[in-house]
One Martini backbone bead per residue (centre of mass of N, CA, C, O) as a GRO file, in nm:
protein
  305
    1MET     BB    1   0.057   0.062  -0.015
    2LYS     BB    2   0.302   0.255   0.010
    3ARG     BB    3   0.407   0.212  -0.277
    4ALA     BB    4   0.155   0.311  -0.425
    5PHE     BB    5   0.150   0.593  -0.304
    6LEU     BB    6   0.431   0.684  -0.398
    7PHE     BB    7   0.378   0.654  -0.698
    8VAL     BB    8   0.161   0.864  -0.720
    9VAL     BB    9   0.318   1.105  -0.609
   10LEU     BB   10   0.549   1.084  -0.828
   11ALA     BB   11   0.361   1.112  -1.075
   12LEU     BB   12   0.241   1.395  -1.003
   13ALA     BB   13   0.518   1.544  -0.989
   14ALA     BB   14   0.584   1.481  -1.297
   15LEU     BB   15   0.369   1.617  -1.486
   16PRO     BB   16   0.472   1.904  -1.547
   17HIS     BB   17   0.733   1.809  -1.689
   18MET     BB   18   0.607   1.634  -1.903
   19ALA     BB   19   0.435   1.847  -2.031
   20ALA     BB   20   0.665   2.035  -2.117
   21GLN     BB   21   0.815   1.817  -2.294
   22GLN     BB   22   0.543   1.695  -2.466
   23GLY     BB   23   0.255   1.878  -2.428
   24ARG     BB   24   0.152   1.628  -2.259
   25ILE     BB   25  -0.039   1.390  -2.083
   26ASP     BB   26  -0.043   1.082  -1.969
   27PRO     BB   27  -0.333   0.910  -1.895
   28THR     BB   28  -0.208   0.661  -1.736
   29LEU     BB   29  -0.116   0.820  -1.475
   30TYR     BB   30  -0.449   0.880  -1.395
   31SER     BB   31  -0.653   0.639  -1.443
   32GLY     BB   32  -0.695   0.551  -1.126
   33LEU     BB   33  -0.846   0.802  -1.075
   34ARG     BB   34  -1.125   0.910  -0.868
   35TRP     BB   35  -1.420   1.049  -0.819
   36ARG     BB   36  -1.566   1.153  -0.497
   37LEU     BB   37  -1.796   1.181  -0.260
   38ILE     BB   38  -1.758   1.405   0.056
   39GLY     BB   39  -1.953   1.629   0.086
   40PRO     BB   40  -2.185   1.743   0.247
   41PHE     BB   41  -2.503   1.564   0.255
   42ARG     BB   42  -2.661   1.835   0.394
   43GLY     BB   43  -2.584   2.098   0.230
   44GLY     BB   44  -2.611   2.111  -0.072
   45ARG     BB   45  -2.575   2.341  -0.269
   46VAL     BB   46  -2.283   2.505  -0.440
   47ASN     BB   47  -2.064   2.809  -0.486
   48GLY     BB   48  -1.882   2.823  -0.216
   49VAL     BB   49  -1.527   2.776  -0.206
   50ALA     BB   50  -1.237   2.692   0.027
   51GLY     BB   51  -0.920   2.700   0.089
   52VAL     BB   52  -0.607   2.662   0.294
   53PRO     BB   53  -0.323   2.800   0.331
   54GLY     BB   54  -0.113   2.537   0.452
   55GLN     BB   55  -0.400   2.344   0.466
   56ILE     BB   56  -0.474   2.052   0.294
   57ASN     BB   57  -0.748   1.966   0.483
   58ALA     BB   58  -0.881   2.249   0.451
   59PHE     BB   59  -1.234   2.340   0.425
   60TYR     BB   60  -1.490   2.537   0.258
   61PHE     BB   61  -1.864   2.548   0.263
   62GLY     BB   62  -2.123   2.712   0.064
   63SER     BB   63  -2.446   2.709   0.093
   64VAL     BB   64  -2.759   2.807  -0.049
   65GLY     BB   65  -2.920   2.671   0.239
   66GLY     BB   66  -2.682   2.572   0.481
   67GLY     BB   67  -2.441   2.737   0.497
   68VAL     BB   68  -2.131   2.683   0.678
   69TRP     BB   69  -1.864   2.459   0.617
   70LYS     BB   70  -1.613   2.232   0.780
   71THR     BB   71  -1.287   2.092   0.725
   72THR     BB   72  -0.981   1.908   0.860
   73ASN     BB   73  -0.993   1.598   0.679
   74ALA     BB   74  -1.076   1.607   0.364
   75GLY     BB   75  -1.399   1.516   0.427
   76ARG     BB   76  -1.468   1.305   0.644
   77THR     BB   77  -1.561   1.566   0.806
   78TRP     BB   78  -1.837   1.788   0.888
   79PHE     BB   79  -1.913   2.137   0.999
   80PRO     BB   80  -2.135   2.357   1.119
   81ILE     BB   81  -2.040   2.730   1.143
   82PHE     BB   82  -2.340   2.920   1.085
   83ASP     BB   83  -2.606   2.872   1.261
   84SER     BB   84  -2.602   3.157   1.438
   85GLN     BB   85  -2.711   3.280   1.184
   86PRO     BB   86  -2.983   3.449   1.004
   87VAL     BB   87  -2.840   3.296   0.749
   88ALA     BB   88  -2.811   3.036   0.473
   89SER     BB   89  -2.724   3.191   0.220
   90ILE     BB   90  -2.440   3.116   0.003
   91GLY     BB   91  -2.207   3.273  -0.238
   92ALA     BB   92  -1.924   3.320  -0.067
   93VAL     BB   93  -1.572   3.227  -0.015
   94ALA     BB   94  -1.284   3.371   0.182
   95VAL     BB   95  -0.936   3.333   0.227
   96ALA     BB   96  -0.667   3.473   0.363
   97PRO     BB   97  -0.353   3.422   0.258
   98SER     BB   98  -0.194   3.585   0.507
   99ASN     BB   99  -0.458   3.477   0.702
  100PRO     BB  100  -0.634   3.192   0.778
  101ASN     BB  101  -0.831   3.313   1.005
  102VAL     BB  102  -0.945   3.479   0.764
  103VAL     BB  103  -1.301   3.496   0.697
  104TYR     BB  104  -1.522   3.540   0.408
  105VAL     BB  105  -1.883   3.600   0.372
  106GLY     BB  106  -2.118   3.582   0.111
  107THR     BB  107  -2.449   3.639   0.080
  108GLY     BB  108  -2.637   3.506  -0.157
  109GLU     BB  109  -2.705   3.368  -0.421
  110SER     BB  110  -2.623   3.389  -0.800
  111ASP     BB  111  -2.817   3.180  -0.915
  112MET     BB  112  -3.051   3.211  -1.170
  113ARG     BB  113  -3.329   3.039  -1.051
  114SER     BB  114  -3.614   2.901  -0.935
  115GLN     BB  115  -3.430   2.868  -0.667
  116ILE     BB  116  -3.391   3.157  -0.448
  117SER     BB  117  -3.176   3.304  -0.204
  118TYR     BB  118  -3.125   3.552   0.025
  119GLY     BB  119  -2.921   3.797   0.176
  120ASN     BB  120  -2.720   4.015   0.435
  121GLY     BB  121  -2.424   4.007   0.331
  122MET     BB  122  -2.140   4.035   0.529
  123TYR     BB  123  -1.882   3.818   0.669
  124LYS     BB  124  -1.657   3.756   0.965
  125SER     BB  125  -1.355   3.571   1.051
  126THR     BB  126  -1.069   3.555   1.312
  127ASP     BB  127  -1.112   3.217   1.391
  128ALA     BB  128  -1.185   3.004   1.160
  129GLY     BB  129  -1.514   3.000   1.227
  130ALA     BB  130  -1.611   3.030   1.528
  131THR     BB  131  -1.665   3.343   1.463
  132TRP     BB  132  -1.896   3.623   1.389
  133THR     BB  133  -1.924   3.925   1.172
  134HIS     BB  134  -2.114   4.181   1.066
  135LEU     BB  135  -2.046   4.400   0.755
  136GLY     BB  136  -2.287   4.441   0.577
  137LEU     BB  137  -2.449   4.484   0.270
  138ASP     BB  138  -2.760   4.399   0.302
  139ASN     BB  139  -2.884   4.496  -0.003
  140THR     BB  140  -2.742   4.302  -0.209
  141ARG     BB  141  -2.825   3.982  -0.147
  142GLN     BB  142  -2.630   3.894  -0.406
  143ILE     BB  143  -2.327   3.709  -0.374
  144ALA     BB  144  -2.061   3.589  -0.592
  145ARG     BB  145  -1.784   3.735  -0.485
  146VAL     BB  146  -1.462   3.693  -0.303
  147ILE     BB  147  -1.172   3.896  -0.252
  148VAL     BB  148  -0.821   3.881  -0.135
  149ASP     BB  149  -0.545   4.008  -0.055
  150PRO     BB  150  -0.256   3.852  -0.030
  151ALA     BB  151  -0.103   4.067   0.178
  152ASN     BB  152  -0.406   4.184   0.285
  153PRO     BB  153  -0.681   4.114   0.494
  154ASP     BB  154  -0.831   4.414   0.459
  155VAL     BB  155  -0.851   4.360   0.153
  156VAL     BB  156  -1.166   4.383  -0.014
  157PHE     BB  157  -1.372   4.214  -0.261
  158VAL     BB  158  -1.717   4.266  -0.406
  159ALA     BB  159  -1.962   4.073  -0.579
  160ALA     BB  160  -2.271   4.232  -0.663
  161LEU     BB  161  -2.582   4.153  -0.807
  162GLY     BB  162  -2.840   4.183  -0.648
  163HIS     BB  163  -3.145   4.192  -0.711
  164ALA     BB  164  -3.351   3.964  -0.869
  165TYR     BB  165  -3.655   4.128  -0.912
  166GLY     BB  166  -3.491   4.409  -0.925
  167ALA     BB  167  -3.393   4.718  -0.903
  168ASN     BB  168  -3.077   4.834  -0.759
  169PRO     BB  169  -2.792   5.011  -0.604
  170ASP     BB  170  -2.679   4.738  -0.451
  171ARG     BB  171  -2.440   4.711  -0.685
  172GLY     BB  172  -2.132   4.552  -0.776
  173VAL     BB  173  -1.825   4.684  -0.668
  174TYR     BB  174  -1.654   4.632  -0.365
  175ARG     BB  175  -1.452   4.803  -0.109
  176SER     BB  176  -1.202   4.715   0.150
  177ARG     BB  177  -0.944   4.864   0.390
  178ASP     BB  178  -1.074   4.755   0.699
  179GLY     BB  179  -1.218   4.463   0.709
  180GLY     BB  180  -1.534   4.584   0.675
  181ALA     BB  181  -1.609   4.853   0.815
  182THR     BB  182  -1.585   4.967   0.523
  183TRP     BB  183  -1.740   5.086   0.209
  184GLN     BB  184  -1.674   5.090  -0.152
  185LYS     BB  185  -1.796   5.184  -0.459
  186VAL     BB  186  -1.602   5.111  -0.759
  187LEU     BB  187  -1.842   4.955  -0.943
  188PHE     BB  188  -2.086   5.129  -1.142
  189ARG     BB  189  -2.364   5.151  -1.394
  190SER     BB  190  -2.646   5.028  -1.268
  191ASN     BB  191  -2.952   4.908  -1.134
  192ASP     BB  192  -2.916   4.642  -1.344
  193LEU     BB  193  -2.593   4.608  -1.287
  194GLY     BB  194  -2.404   4.333  -1.191
  195ALA     BB  195  -2.180   4.142  -1.003
  196VAL     BB  196  -2.037   3.798  -1.079
  197ASP     BB  197  -1.707   3.867  -1.079
  198LEU     BB  198  -1.364   3.799  -0.957
  199THR     BB  199  -1.009   3.887  -1.022
  200LEU     BB  200  -0.653   3.854  -0.974
  201ASP     BB  201  -0.325   3.920  -0.989
  202PRO     BB  202  -0.078   3.747  -0.820
  203GLY     BB  203   0.162   3.960  -0.914
  204ASN     BB  204  -0.071   4.202  -0.914
  205ALA     BB  205  -0.325   4.323  -0.701
  206ARG     BB  206  -0.406   4.585  -0.886
  207THR     BB  207  -0.509   4.372  -1.086
  208ILE     BB  208  -0.848   4.371  -1.199
  209TYR     BB  209  -1.129   4.167  -1.255
  210ALA     BB  210  -1.465   4.207  -1.400
  211SER     BB  211  -1.812   4.082  -1.399
  212LEU     BB  212  -2.097   4.186  -1.574
  213TRP     BB  213  -2.463   4.160  -1.504
  214ASN     BB  214  -2.779   4.156  -1.686
  215THR     BB  215  -3.037   4.050  -1.479
  216ARG     BB  216  -3.354   3.867  -1.424
  217ARG     BB  217  -3.620   3.737  -1.192
  218PRO     BB  218  -3.907   3.638  -1.285
  219PRO     BB  219  -4.197   3.501  -1.139
  220TRP     BB  220  -4.299   3.349  -1.431
  221SER     BB  221  -4.007   3.217  -1.448
  222VAL     BB  222  -3.769   2.984  -1.422
  223TYR     BB  223  -3.582   3.142  -1.607
  224PRO     BB  224  -3.390   3.412  -1.692
  225PRO     BB  225  -3.325   3.696  -1.833
  226SER     BB  226  -2.976   3.737  -2.007
  227TYR     BB  227  -2.979   4.029  -2.212
  228GLY     BB  228  -2.876   4.267  -2.094
  229PRO     BB  229  -2.734   4.559  -2.100
  230GLY     BB  230  -2.363   4.591  -2.013
  231SER     BB  231  -2.228   4.342  -2.030
  232GLY     BB  232  -1.902   4.248  -1.895
  233LEU     BB  233  -1.561   4.339  -1.900
  234PHE     BB  234  -1.336   4.458  -1.634
  235LYS     BB  235  -1.052   4.683  -1.562
  236SER     BB  236  -0.792   4.723  -1.314
  237THR     BB  237  -0.463   4.900  -1.224
  238ASP     BB  238  -0.548   5.061  -0.913
  239GLY     BB  239  -0.722   4.880  -0.705
  240GLY     BB  240  -1.027   5.003  -0.807
  241ASP     BB  241  -1.050   5.313  -0.878
  242THR     BB  242  -1.040   5.216  -1.195
  243TRP     BB  243  -1.223   5.148  -1.503
  244GLN     BB  244  -1.226   4.921  -1.798
  245PRO     BB  245  -1.347   4.815  -2.072
  246LEU     BB  246  -1.363   4.503  -2.244
  247THR     BB  247  -1.388   4.478  -2.626
  248ARG     BB  248  -1.168   4.364  -2.784
  249GLY     BB  249  -1.298   4.088  -2.957
  250LEU     BB  250  -1.579   4.123  -2.840
  251PRO     BB  251  -1.896   4.118  -2.793
  252THR     BB  252  -2.156   4.384  -2.831
  253ALA     BB  253  -2.415   4.265  -2.932
  254SER     BB  254  -2.616   4.145  -2.715
  255ALA     BB  255  -2.470   4.095  -2.467
  256SER     BB  256  -2.435   3.870  -2.233
  257ARG     BB  257  -2.328   3.661  -2.022
  258PHE     BB  258  -2.051   3.634  -1.864
  259PRO     BB  259  -1.858   3.489  -1.660
  260ARG     BB  260  -1.906   3.335  -1.373
  261ARG     BB  261  -1.611   3.303  -1.403
  262ALA     BB  262  -1.344   3.460  -1.405
  263PRO     BB  263  -1.057   3.475  -1.512
  264HIS     BB  264  -0.783   3.284  -1.417
  265ALA     BB  265  -0.494   3.213  -1.262
  266SER     BB  266  -0.136   3.168  -1.364
  267THR     BB  267   0.182   3.114  -1.225
  268ARG     BB  268   0.318   2.992  -1.503
  269SER     BB  269   0.314   3.233  -1.644
  270SER     BB  270   0.399   3.497  -1.782
  271THR     BB  271   0.391   3.833  -1.760
  272ARG     BB  272   0.201   3.854  -2.016
  273ARG     BB  273   0.057   3.556  -1.914
  274THR     BB  274  -0.177   3.581  -1.687
  275ALA     BB  275  -0.454   3.533  -1.516
  276GLY     BB  276  -0.491   3.833  -1.484
  277SER     BB  277  -0.464   3.847  -1.810
  278ILE     BB  278  -0.642   3.657  -1.945
  279ASP     BB  279  -0.598   3.371  -2.094
  280ARG     BB  280  -0.920   3.296  -2.051
  281MET     BB  281  -1.227   3.367  -2.226
  282THR     BB  282  -1.575   3.323  -2.135
  283ALA     BB  283  -1.869   3.328  -2.332
  284ALA     BB  284  -2.163   3.261  -2.272
  285ARG     BB  285  -2.425   3.075  -2.440
  286ARG     BB  286  -2.696   3.305  -2.434
  287SER     BB  287  -2.628   3.390  -2.737
  288ARG     BB  288  -2.601   3.403  -3.086
  289LYS     BB  289  -2.385   3.658  -3.037
  290CYS     BB  290  -2.230   3.451  -2.817
  291PRO     BB  291  -2.053   3.160  -2.932
  292ALA     BB  292  -1.760   3.188  -2.797
  293ILE     BB  293  -1.431   3.122  -2.728
  294ARG     BB  294  -1.189   3.336  -2.581
  295GLU     BB  295  -0.859   3.481  -2.633
  296SER     BB  296  -0.572   3.617  -2.433
  297GLY     BB  297  -0.222   3.760  -2.446
  298ASP     BB  298  -0.272   4.101  -2.344
  299ALA     BB  299  -0.442   4.161  -2.100
  300ALA     BB  300  -0.715   4.204  -2.265
  301GLY     BB  301  -0.674   4.390  -2.523
  302THR     BB  302  -0.729   4.120  -2.671
  303SER     BB  303  -0.941   3.890  -2.877
  304ALA     BB  304  -0.991   3.549  -2.980
  305ARG     BB  305  -1.102   3.238  -3.103
   0.00000   0.00000   0.00000
């Protein structure tokens, strides 16, 4: 058993080198690995999950109707750690990379579907989930994403989708520089346009990408119309002070929802092509005029099919 385990570890460790040498990974090296369900079995659907830097067995699970759960043994057992709070719908979970005891939770799921529950803003724990403090943003209702500056646990960005059934001003991208004590709305376009995702460049945390989405959940429809104007990708190079739309090479007419998850980072990329530089951008095919996956290699200055 120990020899088999050692073989798997060595094989996995060799994958990046082999991929770089051959351009692809031999499927036989991982053919014995299988996905399996590890729970929590009473947690329900999930949009927000987070690992813990430096703790390979610790994970947080944010259920859309069952609060926040935590495991410290890689999923063998899970414990609900948010039951003392007055809201159960979780949209996002983020652990501060520089201080794993600091955990932020955005409430209210952002999947616009037939059953959707709203939240009451942001929460924070400074003791790895043992206790929680409400941080405001109550009227954002649906929070899709939370990101924390890699070097400063007090610098936090929130993507707020806003009210599901109607227009409201409490949507867009919010920033806090004092651990959630105060918030500043740094990206806002209209009462109908919310933020559905955020990501930052791991090599330069002042470079941030945001995905805005104009959608509405009408009470008479199972799924929402997702074709509102203004949806798209935005980029900031000054830590969120100013934002520019990214349009070159992307669809502009009747653009629908852009990525549920904005382009993610890749620390293996060159300076020119980082995850924060949007190596791969996906425009969800919600419209016939938005049919393709597009790629950028110049920090999203341009994109092509």
